[in-house]
Phi, psi and omega in degrees: 000127182288141177277155175290142179294146179293142180236125179278163176299322182294321175300319177299314180298316180299319180294318175303315182293326177294321181287324188265346180064227185290343183300317176075178184288339183303328184292340180268354178277153179235130181260130177276170177297337178282351180095002179284142178261112177280125186279155179287340183219130171243142183236180180296340177285349179291165180305140185253098179354168185250115168075202185236159175305133177087358182237145176307140006272019171066020176302321184271011175121160184277347185230141180297327178222135179292148178282160182292340181271348181072209182279168176276128179272102188244107179264155186261139179233122181221021176296135180302316184277122184295331179294319181291316179299320179296323177294319177297316180296316179302315179294318185290314184289336175285347184236033168108345179291131178237020174215130181243119180250117182250125178251127178274160185284179186292329179298314180292317183296330180265356180072034182263142175295118186292347177264359178277168179300308180295317181294320181299326180293341183245007178292127182073009180274115176058038178166182183278135179276070180241126186232348181233169177296325179293322176300311180297322180297328180292336178265315184291334178275005184283143171062221181266031191292347179294344185249016184242172171268158183233134173234147181228147175232101178243028177059233176278007185245042183298316185293308176303319181296320180303316179298314179297319184292320180295320176295317182297317178299314179300317179296333178272007180078021181247134178278112183300334180284347188256356182236152175290134178226136171238116181273345171055044170296123185201072189299321180290319177294324179290324178292318176300322182279309190271337183083358182206152175232148180288349180202165178303149183299328177297319175294321179291329175296320175295320176298319179297324177294319175302315180293322178300317180294322178295318181295317182300321186275325190243337187233085188294341180256012184256156172231136185275320190242153172226143170256107180251129176251015179304317179300323180287322177297318179291338177275354176112012181297153175278169177298320179300315178297318177303315180295315179297318178295319181302311183289324177295320178291321178298319178297321178300313180292324178295322178293321177296317178295321181296321178293337177268007177094013179260118182291157185304322180291318176291325177298316180302324185285352180257003184246133173249162174244137184229125180232160160247147182254135183265206190269347180272096190306312184294312179299321184289317179292327176292328178303316178294321178293319181295322180301318178293321179300308182298319180301315180295320179293320176297319181293321175301318176296334176275008179064037172277115188291321183231083185299128174284151178291149176282155171267115187248124175255137178231128176246159175283143193281126173292336179296333186270356186275143178246152175278322179282138183049057190294338180294340176294336179300335176301320181290320179296318180293322178296314178300320181289323179293321178295319176300319182295318178297309182293329179282351173092028176298141177280330178216148183225139174243125179252129182281160172285142185298334183260014182306317182291349183271330178153216185295118187289146179279167178296325180293319182291323176291324178295316178298322181297311181289327182284337172304314178289325180298319182291315182297326182274315189268325182262314177280346177058031180297331182289348183268357184256125176275121175052064184298335183267355182296143180091347173286122181300324180294318180293319182293320179297315183289322177301312181296323180293314177301315181296316182293319178292320180292327178293320178297316177295320177304316181297321179289325177287321182293334177297333177266319190101132186300315179300315181293319181295335181267324194255323193302152172286149001286163185308320184275082189271180185307308184298312182298317181296319178298318177296315180299321176293320179296322178294324179301315178294319178296316180297322177298318181292322175295318184289320183272002173089002177293333176235080184290148172249099188292137183090353180230282178284332179233136179050052177293151182292145177293323177238087185301140178280116182266104180263142176243130180231084183296139178286166175297150179288110184303321182296318180295319182298315182293319179298322178292321177296313180298322177296315180295318185287329181290334183261002181281164170269106185284153178287157180282163176297325179295323181295319179286326180294325179298326175300313180294319178298319178295320177300316183292330184266351180280130177228177176300328181276327187286334180087168189271350192301317182298313181293314180297323177300316180294320181293315180298320178298318180291320180297319176294333178281358176101011178299146178271163178299325179293317180295320178292321177300313180293319179291329184285329193243003176054039172063037175294142177290147181275192178240152178221140167220172171290124180296152176291129182288152171270130188232081181299140182301323184279355184297327181300331181262321183279325181220070185298335178291311179293325181295334179298329179281357181270356181296157179287000000 
């Protein structure tokens, strides 16, 4: 059987030019929001990925062979009422969810007394109204939770939350040393999202280091810190910026850990990375591959001889969801979940399709968890190691993202991520970069280069109007006050012991004394606010303007409100 004659790239280009005439090859190129030109043809001469699966620099995945279970299906729970959240967890864990992510409300994240004037105003705001170990135990012990991993979001209060969570797990019959736990200490990410911290970021970095040393010694499956670039992504940052900010923040945390006596290799094992994936399928899956590449390069620069792979969490992007024609969000969420899987995410969170409207319905939450179930159990995406590997287009875009992000990282690291985020004047380096990226994104949304189907393009003639009433704030506050009034509060001596232990803890002394004092106070009924206050001796916190959330569909759905999102 005769073989087809070989065709060179130049022959291909000449034939395309003959067919297209004056239009030329430029018409076949696609420009990404980062300004990269995706070529119509990639060949073997294109960049060839780095290494093999399971080997540094981990571009092709953290493991040489995928596990039979695939990624962790980690759903987020932020219902203000703990009874509602417990019911959601029970339903999800009974139907395949194996990761529980709990976000506490703003009162808890700021360490405010939920019965005070300032605290009451933030009870149930953007999270769960859980303040004691008993509150968390009521949630963590729900359903089949003994077989899952746990993640927590307490903003700047990761160390107090860790004490409450460890006591709650034990009270629920769960051995904290036997389950995966992510405490997600991330002071810079929390500051970018919330706009405030309960203490200076340097103090919270020291607390994260204490927690990291405790996890290293006592909790072999736990990670103390997370680098989340979600606030920047929701504000309109590009993929390159997310990668650059992530690595700059990771370096900041590695330095903090090193100052507390944690060597770079051990510190790296305590840090996870968290991204949200947008609508550009190819760029988003390459973003995760590039993140692992950059992580390995950072650790090599830190003189880590055998860099461990990063733990990468990927969520579907809230920025891409629309209120109008919300069922279309199901398709967006599915595409983003596929990108997360193909990109090699270790855990994935899929949003409910009605999330931008308000409190998600049981049906929407069921579809969110089953989207992952179908991809993992029926489509078997989790059984394929580096499904995109070997594609010249994927390898080229991965390398381009990594190189551009490394260049950005060097410019930020010359300032320091904390300085670039916090220092006066308020519109600092990081914020200016994100605002500029959003201007580009906004222009592409307005001129139709990045259409939002169901909103800017092909809106429904008869929009489906969904109503998602919020939880009753008065009822949430009343339930909180009832729980706190009936608890056994810790003694003044118990809380004073926390402060004394904090003052005596150093890089050489280790975390045991402080953690013992925190755990004792948590068992005695202390709230997260009481632990926060005892731990820090009333240090003033930090404040910046929070990064705004800028949904892609806002320009079509709420053009008046979107006008205020400009830089």
